VOGU-3710 file (C-alpha; in Angstrom, 3 decimals, decimal comma):
1> mrssflslpa> 11,031/57,597/56,829  10,068/54,004/56,198  12,145/52,300/53,502  10,275/51,251/50,341  12,723/48,433/49,646  11,706/44,818/50,245  13,740/42,723/52,644  15,796/39,982/50,962  13,421/37,145/52,011  10,425/39,147/50,798
11> lvasvlaapt> 12,159/39,973/47,514  12,997/36,301/46,882  9,418/35,296/47,684  8,010/37,893/45,279  10,292/36,770/42,455  9,361/33,119/42,959  5,666/33,939/43,003  5,747/36,137/39,901  4,808/34,473/36,591  7,584/34,143/34,049
21> thptvylagd> 7,483/36,784/31,304  8,067/34,268/28,552  6,494/30,947/29,547  7,227/27,696/27,748  4,786/24,964/26,736  5,917/21,382/27,374  4,176/18,439/25,719  3,882/15,003/27,327  2,347/12,277/25,205  2,771/9,392/22,786
31> stmapggggs> 3,585/9,023/19,075  0,457/10,871/17,951  2,003/13,980/19,517  5,713/13,171/19,223  8,398/14,308/16,754  8,403/11,824/13,891  5,002/10,445/14,842  4,906/6,699/14,357  7,663/6,788/11,711  7,427/6,022/7,990
41> gtqgwgeylq> 6,327/9,476/6,903  3,973/10,248/9,780  4,219/13,176/12,176  2,945/14,067/15,636  0,595/17,018/16,006  2,795/18,506/18,722  5,298/19,561/16,074  2,773/22,042/14,638  1,521/23,610/17,844  4,321/26,196/17,748
51> yslsipvvds> 2,726/27,902/14,747  -0,398/28,798/16,731  1,302/30,050/19,886  3,435/33,077/20,633  5,568/31,187/23,175  8,085/28,323/22,763  6,892/24,717/22,572  9,061/21,809/23,743  7,743/18,529/22,368  8,691/15,905/24,959
61> aiagrsarsy> 6,227/13,297/23,698  7,736/9,861/23,019  6,403/7,163/20,702  5,024/4,036/22,319  4,467/5,534/25,749  1,485/5,391/28,055  0,767/7,380/31,192  2,298/4,477/33,100  5,510/4,001/31,093  6,064/7,769/30,787
71> tregrfdaiv> 5,900/7,907/34,577  8,066/4,847/35,194  10,796/6,105/32,876  11,001/9,380/34,804  9,806/11,500/31,892  7,211/13,378/33,905  9,867/13,982/36,560  12,186/15,384/33,883  9,542/17,898/32,802  8,730/18,847/36,391
81> skvkvgdfvi> 12,420/19,519/37,039  12,475/22,018/34,140  9,214/23,919/34,484  9,148/27,440/35,861  6,354/29,462/37,382  3,904/30,270/34,596  4,917/27,484/32,198  2,360/25,118/30,678  2,390/21,318/30,407  -0,066/19,628/28,053
91> iefghndggs> -0,649/15,949/28,893  -2,270/13,643/26,362  -2,197/9,836/26,583  -4,546/6,942/25,868  -3,485/5,158/22,688  -1,082/2,828/24,529  -2,818/2,630/27,906  -5,273/-0,175/27,184  -4,927/-3,880/27,789  -4,210/-5,638/31,052
101> vtptdngrsd> -1,176/-6,253/33,243  -2,104/-9,946/33,305  -1,307/-12,537/32,162  1,430/-10,816/30,131  2,503/-7,315/31,118  3,644/-5,121/28,216  4,875/-2,388/30,555  2,327/0,114/29,243  -1,110/-1,063/30,376  -2,568/0,780/33,364
111> cagtgtetca> -4,410/-0,852/36,223  -8,138/-1,123/35,570  -10,314/1,446/37,311  -10,649/5,184/37,700  -9,483/5,802/41,248  -6,888/4,529/43,689  -6,942/0,906/42,525  -3,492/-0,676/42,130  -2,152/-3,801/40,446  0,976/-5,713/41,444
121> ttydgvaetv> 3,131/-6,927/38,577  6,685/-7,611/37,531  7,915/-5,936/34,378  11,371/-6,466/32,921  12,369/-8,307/36,086  11,364/-5,457/38,395  8,370/-5,501/40,766  5,997/-2,637/40,027  2,814/-1,279/41,572  0,671/-0,140/38,669
131> ltfpayieka> -1,792/2,735/39,091  -4,912/3,611/37,140  -4,792/6,014/34,186  -6,463/8,855/36,135  -4,084/8,316/39,070  -0,976/8,673/36,869  -2,298/11,827/35,198  -3,480/13,391/38,453  -0,125/12,679/40,113  1,724/14,405/37,266
141> mnsitakgah> -0,623/17,388/37,270  -0,248/17,857/41,006  3,558/17,851/40,697  3,402/20,428/37,918  1,018/22,643/39,886  3,332/22,488/42,890  6,031/24,151/40,744  3,693/27,036/39,901  3,164/25,822/36,322  -0,143/25,139/34,580
151> pivssqtpnn> -0,966/21,531/33,622  -3,648/20,917/30,992  -5,087/17,459/30,396  -6,154/16,702/26,823  -8,142/13,749/25,519  -6,344/11,479/23,060  -6,716/11,859/19,314  -9,169/9,571/17,502  -8,209/6,697/15,274  -9,410/6,994/11,675
161> pfetgtylys> -13,221/7,219/12,011  -13,662/6,250/8,344  -11,605/3,053/8,578  -14,662/0,901/7,811  -15,724/3,187/4,962  -18,503/4,754/7,018  -18,028/7,459/9,641  -18,020/5,947/13,126  -17,740/7,934/16,349  -16,335/5,694/19,053
171> aprfveyaql> -14,565/7,403/21,940  -12,326/5,066/23,971  -12,641/5,080/27,746  -9,485/7,162/28,136  -11,332/10,191/26,741  -13,750/9,957/29,644  -10,880/9,280/32,042  -9,037/12,434/30,947  -12,116/14,546/31,596  -12,566/12,804/34,943
181> vsnvtklpyi> -9,093/13,937/36,011  -10,005/17,514/35,102  -13,223/17,259/37,110  -11,305/16,007/40,156  -8,382/18,442/39,973  -10,421/21,427/38,714  -7,691/21,992/36,133  -8,272/22,683/32,414  -9,376/19,972/29,992  -9,173/20,125/26,194
191> qhfeqvdafy> -11,733/18,113/24,217  -9,166/17,181/21,599  -10,780/13,894/20,570  -14,136/15,547/19,917  -12,666/18,526/18,059  -10,578/16,340/15,733  -13,531/14,054/15,063  -15,690/17,057/14,196  -13,041/18,237/11,712  -12,874/14,791/10,142
201> etrgattvna> -16,616/14,322/9,802  -16,908/17,394/7,582  -14,140/16,202/5,255  -15,374/12,767/4,335  -13,807/9,326/3,893  -11,490/9,996/0,937  -9,727/12,948/2,556  -9,530/11,438/6,024  -8,319/8,032/4,839  -5,446/9,814/3,079
211> cypndhthta> -4,453/11,225/6,467  -3,481/7,722/7,625  -0,862/6,341/5,221  0,253/3,371/7,346  -2,371/2,511/9,935  -5,450/3,926/11,648  -3,564/5,854/14,351  -0,661/7,876/12,925  -1,256/10,887/10,702  0,641/12,226/7,723
221> aecaalvaqa> 2,271/15,617/8,277  -0,452/17,733/6,672  -3,073/16,068/8,834  -0,937/16,422/11,974  -1,165/20,162/11,329  -4,950/19,829/11,193  -4,964/17,920/14,498  -2,894/20,719/16,058  -5,430/23,238/14,778  -8,196/21,180/16,392
231> firgvvcsda> -6,307/21,420/19,687  -6,193/25,215/19,370  -9,933/25,227/18,700  -10,303/23,267/21,934  -8,159/25,817/23,766  -10,197/28,839/22,698  -13,386/26,928/23,549  -12,229/25,797/26,979  -11,520/27,358/30,342  -7,729/27,160/29,733
241> trlqrhvvns> -7,725/30,945/29,781  -4,047/31,366/30,593  -3,011/29,515/27,425  -5,617/31,382/25,371  -3,603/34,562/25,911  -0,776/33,084/23,841  -2,816/31,895/20,846  -1,815/33,915/17,782  -4,694/32,802/15,544  -7,742/35,029/15,494
251> tasiegsci> -10,801/33,128/16,681  -12,443/33,620/13,280  -9,501/31,975/11,521  -9,691/28,759/13,547  -11,772/26,143/11,798  -14,845/24,640/13,410  -16,967/25,546/16,375  -16,982/24,710/20,045  -18,041/21,173/20,932
//
C-alpha cells in the first residue's frame, strides 16, 4: 500500500507555500500615515486602519520619510525580514519625495523620471545613487512578493483642497507615479488620493479646514479616521481582493462611492 504521508522535503515545501491563517498588515509611509502624525495634536491615518480590518495592523510609517529615505535607512528591508506568506504591506509615499538632489540634497528627494534613471549625489558625507520614485516602490514590492506576501501601492493623501477658500483638485505627480508602478507590476493600487478628495468635497471648506490644525498636510485625529475610511473605500472598490476578505465594514456602511 502506498503511504499517504508526504516526504519531509514535500511537507516543508507545502508549509512554506500555504498562506498564513492570521496574516498581518504592515504599513510603510510618511507622517500622514504614521503614529503621531506630524506632531502637535495630529495623527496618521494608519492608526485607524485596525478598526476596519479583522487582522492585526503594524504601523511602520515614519514621519519625514520618502520612498528614497525609507529605503536608504533599511526600513523596507526591516519589513521584508518580518513578513510571512500571506501578509500584506501597504506602501504610500509622495509628500516628501519632491524637490531635486541638486544643488542641495535633503536626503529625501528622488531622482527625476519614472523609470531606471539614476542621479549621483553625496548625502551626509556618503556617496549615493538615487533612484526614481517608481523604481524605489517597485523594488520594495518585488522584495515583498518574493517572500510570498502581498504588497499594495497606495497614492498619497491630498493636502487641504480648501486651503485657498475654494475647493481645488490638484493631484501631485506622485499619484500618477504610484498608479504607474501598479500598472508595471500588475499588483493592486488603491486610489487613496481620489477617495479622500471625494470625501472632502462633500463636506465643504469649514469642516475640512478644521481637519488641518497646523498646516495643509497633517490631519487632526478625527479626520485621520476619515482618511482611513477613505482607504477602506478604495480597497472595496479595487482589485485588492485578498485584503477585501479582511474588511469588517459592510460595503453599505462605508461612505462614498467608487472613483
